[in-house]
C-alpha positions in Angstrom: -8.4 17.2 8.8 -9.9 20.4 7.7 -7.7 23.2 6.3 -7.6 26.4 8.6 -8.9 29.7 7.6 -7.5 31.5 4.7 -4.6 33.9 5.4 -5.3 37.5 6.4 -4.3 40.4 4.2 -1.6 41.0 6.7 -0.3 37.6 6.6 0.0 37.6 2.7 2.4 40.3 2.9 5.8 39.5 1.8 8.2 40.5 4.4 12.2 41.1 4.2 14.3 41.2 7.3 18.0 41.3 8.2 18.4 38.0 10.3 21.1 35.8 11.5 20.5 32.0 10.2 22.5 29.4 12.1 24.9 32.2 13.2 25.4 33.9 9.6 23.9 37.3 8.7 21.6 37.1 5.8 18.8 39.2 4.1 15.7 36.8 4.4 12.4 37.0 2.8 9.2 35.3 4.1 6.7 35.0 1.1 3.1 34.9 1.2 2.9 31.0 0.9 5.3 30.6 3.7 8.3 29.7 1.6 11.6 31.2 2.9 14.4 32.5 0.9 17.7 34.3 2.0 21.0 35.7 0.4 24.2 36.7 2.0 25.6 40.1 1.8 28.1 39.4 -0.5 25.8 37.3 -2.7 28.8 34.8 -3.6 27.0 31.7 -2.2 23.8 32.6 -4.1 20.1 32.5 -2.9 18.8 29.7 -0.8 15.2 28.7 -0.9 13.2 26.6 1.6 9.7 25.5 0.3 7.2 25.2 3.2 5.1 22.6 1.4 8.0 20.2 0.1 10.7 20.9 2.8 9.3 22.2 6.1 8.3 19.9 8.8 7.4 22.3 11.5 8.6 25.4 13.4 9.3 26.5 17.0 9.5 30.0 18.2 11.3 31.3 21.5 11.3 34.9 21.8 13.5 36.2 18.9 14.6 32.7 17.9 12.7 30.9 15.1 13.7 27.4 14.6 12.6 26.0 11.2 12.8 22.1 11.1 13.3 20.8 7.6 13.5 17.6 5.5 15.6 18.8 2.6 16.9 17.0 -0.6 20.7 16.5 -0.8 22.5 15.5 -3.9 25.7 13.5 -3.5 28.0 12.5 -6.4 28.0 8.6 -6.0 31.0 7.9 -8.4 30.6 4.4 -9.7 33.2 3.1 -12.2 33.5 6.7 -13.4 29.9 7.2 -14.1 29.4 10.0 -11.7 26.0 8.8 -10.7 24.0 11.3 -8.5 22.2 10.2 -5.4 19.4 12.2 -4.0 18.5 11.6 -0.3 16.3 13.4 2.3 18.2 14.6 5.4 17.0 16.5 8.5 18.2 20.2 8.9 17.3 22.7 11.2 17.6 26.5 10.3 17.7 28.8 13.4 16.4 32.3 12.3 17.4 35.2 14.8 15.3 38.1 14.3 15.9 41.6 15.8 12.9 41.9 17.9 10.4 39.5 19.7 7.5 41.3 17.7 9.2 40.3 14.4 9.6 36.8 15.8 6.0 36.5 16.4 4.8 38.0 13.1 7.2 35.4 11.4 6.0 32.5 13.6 2.4 33.3 13.2 2.6 33.5 9.6 4.4 30.2 9.1 2.1 28.6 11.4 -1.0 29.8 9.5 0.7 28.7 6.1 1.4 25.3 7.7 -2.2 25.1 8.9 -3.5 25.9 5.4 -1.9 23.0 3.7 -4.3 20.6 5.5 -1.6 18.5 7.0 -2.8 16.0 9.7 -2.6 17.0 13.3 -3.3 13.8 15.2 -2.6 10.3 13.9 -3.3 6.7 15.4 -0.3 4.5 14.4 -0.3 1.0 14.5 3.0 -0.9 14.6 3.5 -4.4 13.8 6.7 -5.6 15.7 6.6 -9.1 14.1 6.6 -8.0 10.3 9.7 -8.4 8.0 12.8 -8.7 10.1 10.8 -7.9 13.3 12.2 -4.3 13.4 8.8 -2.5 13.5 9.4 -1.2 16.9 12.7 -0.1 16.4 11.7 1.7 13.1 9.1 3.6 14.9 11.4 4.9 17.5 14.3 5.8 15.5 12.8 6.9 12.3 9.1 7.6 12.6 8.7 9.4 16.0 11.6 12.0 15.4 10.0 13.1 12.2 6.4 13.4 13.7 8.0 15.2 16.7 9.6 17.6 14.4 6.5 18.3 12.7 4.5 18.9 15.9 2.0 16.0 15.2 0.4 14.3 18.1 0.1 10.6 17.9 -1.4 7.6 19.7 0.7 4.4 19.0 -0.4 1.0 19.6 1.3 -2.3 18.7 -0.3 -5.5 17.2 0.0 -8.5 19.4 -1.5 -11.3 17.3 -3.0 -12.0 13.6 -6.0 -9.8 12.7 -5.3 -7.5 15.8 -5.0 -4.5 13.3 -8.4 -5.4 12.0 -9.9 -5.6 15.6 -8.3 -2.2 16.5 -9.8 -0.6 13.3 -13.0 -2.1 13.9 -13.6 -0.3 17.3 -11.5 2.9 17.0 -13.2 6.3 17.4 -12.0 7.5 14.1 -13.3 11.1 15.0 -10.3 11.8 17.1 -7.6 11.2 14.4 -6.9 12.7 11.1 -5.4 9.4 10.0 -4.4 5.8 10.7 -0.8 5.0 9.7 0.6 1.3 9.7 4.2 0.8 10.5 4.2 -2.6 8.9 4.3 -4.7 5.9 1.1 -4.6 3.5 -0.7 -7.1 5.6 -1.6 -4.7 8.5 -2.9 -2.2 6.0 -5.4 -4.8 4.4 -6.6 -5.8 8.1 -7.2 -2.0 8.9 -9.3 -1.7 5.5 -11.2 -4.8 6.5 -11.7 -3.7 10.0 -13.0 -0.1 8.8 -15.3 -1.8 6.2 -17.0 -4.2 8.7 -18.1 -1.3 11.0 -21.7 0.0 11.1 -20.3 3.6 10.1 -18.3 2.2 7.4 -19.2 4.8 4.9 -17.6 7.4 7.2 -14.7 5.3 8.8 -13.4 4.4 5.3 -12.9 8.2 4.6 -10.2 8.3 7.1 -6.8 8.7 5.2 -4.6 5.7 5.5 -0.9 5.7 5.7 1.9 3.0 5.1 5.5 3.0 6.4 7.5 0.2 5.0 8.5 -2.2 7.8 7.7 -5.6 6.2 9.2 -7.9 3.7 7.4 -6.9 0.6 6.4 -3.3 1.1 4.4 -3.1 -2.3 1.9 -0.4 -1.4 4.6 1.8 -0.1 6.8 1.3 -3.1 3.8 2.0 -5.3 2.9 5.3 -3.7 6.3 6.7 -3.3 7.4 5.7 -6.9 4.3 7.4 -8.2 5.6 10.7 -6.9 9.1 10.1 -8.1 10.5 9.4 -4.6 12.9 6.4 -3.5 11.2 3.9 -1.4 12.5 4.7 2.2 11.1 4.8 5.6 11.7 8.7 6.0 10.1 9.4 2.6 7.1 7.5 3.5 6.8 9.3 6.9 7.2 12.7 5.1 4.4 12.0 2.7 2.1 11.3 5.6 3.3 14.5 7.3 2.6 16.6 4.2 -0.9 15.2 4.1 -1.5 14.8 0.4 -4.1 12.1 -0.4 -5.4 10.1 -3.1 -8.3 7.7 -3.5 -7.5 3.9 -3.7 -9.5 1.2 -5.3 -10.8 -1.6 -3.0 -11.5 -5.1 -4.3 -14.2 -7.3 -2.7 -13.1 -11.1 -2.6 -16.3 -13.2 -2.2 -17.3 -16.9 -1.9 -20.8 -17.6 -0.9 -21.6 -15.3 1.9 -17.8 -14.8 3.0 -16.2 -11.6 2.1 -12.7 -10.2 2.1 -11.6 -6.7 1.2 -8.3 -6.5 -0.7 -6.1 -3.4 -1.7 -3.1 -4.9 -3.1 -3.2 -8.2 -4.9 -4.7 -11.6 -5.4 -2.4 -14.6 -6.5 -2.8 -18.2 -7.3 -0.3 -20.6 -8.6 3.4 -20.0 -8.8 3.3 -16.4 -7.1 1.3 -17.6 -4.3 3.4 -20.5 -3.7 6.5 -18.4 -3.6 4.9 -15.8 -1.3 3.3 -18.1 1.2 5.7 -21.0 1.2 8.8 -18.8 1.5 7.6 -17.7 5.0 10.0 -20.3 6.4 12.9 -18.0 5.0 11.3 -14.8 6.5 14.6 -14.3 8.3 16.1 -13.5 4.8 13.9 -10.3 4.3 12.9 -9.6 0.9 15.6 -11.9 -0.4 13.5 -14.9 0.5 11.3 -14.1 -2.5 14.3 -14.4 -5.0 15.7 -17.5 -3.4 12.2 -19.3 -3.2 11.4 -18.2 -7.0 14.4 -20.1 -8.2 13.6 -23.3 -6.0 9.8 -23.2 -7.4 10.8 -22.6 -11.1 13.1 -25.6 -11.0 10.3 -27.8 -9.6 7.6 -26.2 -11.7 3.9 -26.7 -10.8 0.9 -26.2 -13.1 -2.8 -25.9 -12.0 -6.0 -26.8 -13.5 -8.7 -24.1 -13.4 -10.8 -21.6 -15.1 -10.6 -17.7 -15.1 -13.7 -15.7 -16.1 -13.6 -11.9 -16.3 -15.3 -8.7 -17.3 -12.5 -6.9 -19.5 -12.0 -3.3 -19.5 -12.5 -1.4 -22.7 -9.6 -2.3 -25.1 -9.4 -5.9 -23.9 -12.7 -7.3 -25.1 -11.0 -9.9 -27.3 -9.0 -11.6 -24.6 -10.2 -15.0 -23.8 -13.4 -16.6 -25.3 -16.9 -15.5 -24.7 -18.9 -16.8 -21.6 -22.6 -17.7 -22.3 -23.5 -18.2 -18.9 -21.7 -17.6 -15.5 -22.7 -19.0 -12.1 -23.0 -16.6 -9.2 -20.3 -17.2 -6.6 -22.7 -17.6 -3.8 -23.9 -20.9 -5.5 -20.6 -22.4 -4.7 -20.9 -23.3 -1.0 -18.4 -26.2 -0.2 -20.3 -29.5 -0.5 -17.8 -31.3 1.9 -18.6 -28.8 4.8 -21.7 -29.1 7.0 -24.3 -26.5 7.2 -23.0 -25.5 10.7 -19.4 -25.4 9.5 -20.5 -23.2 6.4 -22.5 -20.9 8.7 -19.6 -20.5 10.9 -17.4 -19.5 7.9 -20.0 -17.0 6.6 -20.0 -15.2 10.0 -16.9 -13.4 8.5 -19.4 -11.2 6.5 -20.8 -8.7 8.9 -24.3 -7.5 7.6 -23.9 -4.3 9.4 -20.9 -3.5 7.4 -20.2 -2.8 3.7 -21.6 -5.3 1.3 -19.2 -4.7 -1.5 -20.0 -3.7 -5.2 -22.5 -5.8 -7.4 -21.5 -7.1 -10.7 -24.3 -8.0 -13.1 -24.0 -11.5 -14.5 -26.6 -11.0 -16.9 -25.5 -7.4 -18.1 -21.8 -7.8 -18.0 -19.8 -9.2 -21.0 -17.9 -12.1 -19.5 -15.0 -13.9 -21.0 -13.0 -16.8 -20.0 -9.6 -18.5 -20.2 -9.0 -22.2 -19.5 -5.9 -23.8 -17.7 -3.8 -25.4 -17.0 -2.1 -22.3 -15.4 1.3 -21.4 -14.1 0.0 -18.6 -12.3 -2.8 -16.1 -12.2 -2.1 -12.6 -10.5 -4.5 -9.7 -10.0 -2.9 -6.3 -9.0 -4.5 -3.3 -7.6 -1.3 -1.1 -7.7 2.0 -1.3 -9.9 4.5 -2.9 -7.3 4.0 -5.9 -5.2 7.2 -5.4 -3.5 10.2 -3.0 -3.6 11.9 -4.8 -6.3 9.0 -6.4 -8.4 6.5 -4.6 -10.7 4.1 -7.0 -11.9 1.3 -4.5 -13.1 3.2 -1.5 -14.8 -0.2 -0.1 -16.2 -2.0 -0.2 -12.8 -3.7 2.8 -11.4 -4.5 3.7 -7.8 -8.3 4.5 -8.6 -9.2 3.6 -12.1 -11.8 1.1 -11.1 -10.0 -2.0 -12.5 -7.5 -4.7 -11.5 -4.6 -5.6 -13.7 -4.5 -9.3 -14.4 -1.3 -11.1 -15.3 -2.0 -14.8 -16.5 0.7 -17.1 -17.4 -0.1 -20.7 -18.9 2.3 -22.5 -20.9 5.8 -21.4 -20.4 9.3 -23.1 -20.5 11.3 -23.0 -17.3 14.1 -21.0 -18.9 11.7 -18.4 -20.3 9.8 -18.3 -17.0 13.0 -17.6 -15.2 13.9 -14.7 -17.5 10.5 -13.2 -16.9 11.0 -13.3 -13.2 14.3 -11.3 -13.7 12.4 -8.7 -15.8 9.9 -8.1 -13.1 11.8 -5.2 -11.7 10.9 -2.9 -14.6 7.7 -4.5 -15.6 8.8 -5.5 -19.1 8.1 -9.1 -18.6 4.6 -8.3 -19.5 5.6 -7.8 -23.1 6.4 -11.5 -23.5 4.1 -13.6 -25.8 3.8 -16.0 -22.8 2.1 -13.4 -20.5 -1.5 -12.4 -20.9 -1.9 -8.9 -19.5 -5.2 -7.2 -19.1 -7.5 -4.9 -17.0 -10.7 -6.3 -15.6 -13.6 -5.0 -13.8 -14.7 -8.2 -12.1 -12.8 -11.6 -12.1 -14.0 -15.2 -11.1 -11.4 -17.8 -10.4 -12.2 -21.5 -10.1 -8.9 -23.0 -8.7 -8.2 -26.6 -9.6 -5.7 -29.3 -8.7 -2.0 -29.7 -9.7 -1.4 -31.3 -13.2 -0.1 -34.6 -12.6 -1.2 -34.8 -9.0 -5.1 -34.6 -8.6 -4.9 -34.9 -4.8 -3.0 -31.7 -4.5 -4.3 -28.3 -5.0 -2.9 -24.8 -4.8 -3.0 -21.7 -2.5 -5.2 -18.7 -3.1 -3.3 -15.6 -1.4 -4.8 -12.3 -1.0 -2.5 -9.5 0.2 -0.3 -11.9 1.8 -2.7 -13.9 3.6 -4.0 -17.4 2.7 -7.6 -17.4 2.0 -8.0 -20.9 0.5 -5.8 -23.8 0.4 -6.0 -27.0 -1.5 -2.5 -28.7 -0.7 -3.8 -30.5 2.4 -2.5 -33.8 3.0 -5.2 -36.2 1.6 -3.6 -39.1 3.6 -5.1 -37.8 6.6 -8.6 -39.1 7.6 -11.6 -37.1 6.0 -12.4 -35.4 9.4 -8.8 -34.3 9.7 -8.9 -32.9 6.2 -12.1 -30.9 7.0 -10.6 -29.7 10.2 -7.4 -28.1 8.4 -9.5 -26.6 5.7 -11.5 -25.0 8.4 -8.7 -22.6 9.2 -9.0 -20.7 6.0 -11.5 -18.1 5.3 -12.7 -19.7 2.0 -12.7 -23.3 0.4 -10.5 -24.3 -2.4 -12.3 -25.6 -5.5 -15.5 -23.5 -5.5 -15.3 -20.4 -7.5 -14.1 -17.1 -5.8 -15.4 -13.7 -7.4 -13.5 -10.5 -7.2 -15.1 -7.1 -7.9 -13.6 -3.6 -7.8 -15.1 -0.5 -6.1 -13.4 2.5 -7.5 -11.8 4.9 -5.2 -13.5 3.6 -2.0 -10.6 4.2 0.4 -8.1 7.3 1.0 -4.4 7.0 1.4 -1.5 9.4 2.1 0.3 9.9 -1.1 3.5 12.0 -1.9 1.5 14.0 -4.4 
């Protein structure tokens, strides 16, 4: 996605012409950076300015007619009980400039095209649409809200729908990334995670992972889209997400490697265990409710609260060195193969790690200063970005590429307090509670245990909305059936799972 050549001296000259805009006469100026401004002859209405970078999608020239397609902010007074609250929303607007001659039209058109080219915007995108995520509206969202904006911006694209779980990972693993300026997911966070894993399992992973990624919120949670748009002061909406891709601004993104033995999974959003994982995964039966399913099932789970035995060990970031207690010796995660699995089964599970792909960052167990917190736990929650969904911010201090995960740990907590903490998750203030341990970590090792009071039941380890390990299998089954049920998950429940962060490994489209 290289920027075009710098503007020539002729293109950098400010030009002012008498034109008609949408049928009304104005004196219009085309500035050196491509911004447009115009004023009517009577000057009563004041001056109007159109920012090329922040508002223009694309242009179309037909003789003396220059159509400027834009996406502008519109402020509406939304009176609510006399508060006079202002609502800002972007809307599509076309400004049709009628110039005096075709030559002047060509000069203005060429200059605007050159200025747009100098912004480094994507010219061709590969778009992955998940028609099954959220309320199963992915196909409709693409057709009605994504495609019109891309067409207005003159961006070419290839679109492919996912047909099964891990299809996006398969697509990303074989895609000729040289043909595209970005890969955009019209989906929830799960498809984005699949794409990252597919890119990092390639032989050319170090080149493939540099392709900018984009996310258009079409799932239940949409935590990544919310985090990106909120960081730029933009409301979380489909159109704003599309426009951030069109503008082409990019930022680096940390990627966490989740490892058990020789099995590896890459994470960009969060890892949860305990209450939060139970809510995320067990609420799947209420997917038809959309994002409301999380609030509904949170109440059910708090009323019947579970706690889990286990241990959490971590390498704290500077400023958090006193959290927990020192660890004198830590076992490496590859020493924790599941003793209940045969060597053939373990080998089969280990095939997930492709030796040709990225091996992940290494964390020295000897040199790092590890610390520990012992359970029981209500939940352990590791976050890479501030928001986990459009209305929940578990990690208010999280940064996209600071090289750390933000850990949120809750141990003993009364149900009534826990409910109030969940209600405060919308603005992140729940982390100030004395019942919440909040810290940044460079590496983390989780040993998930069984439920307190029910040693035959474990919990769920959830990475970016997908179950990677599960210990709540029905132990009334025969031993062979239990093993078969556990084999469907990437990792085993019980042995330690290690997480390490690779700073700024991926690139993602961002509003700023």
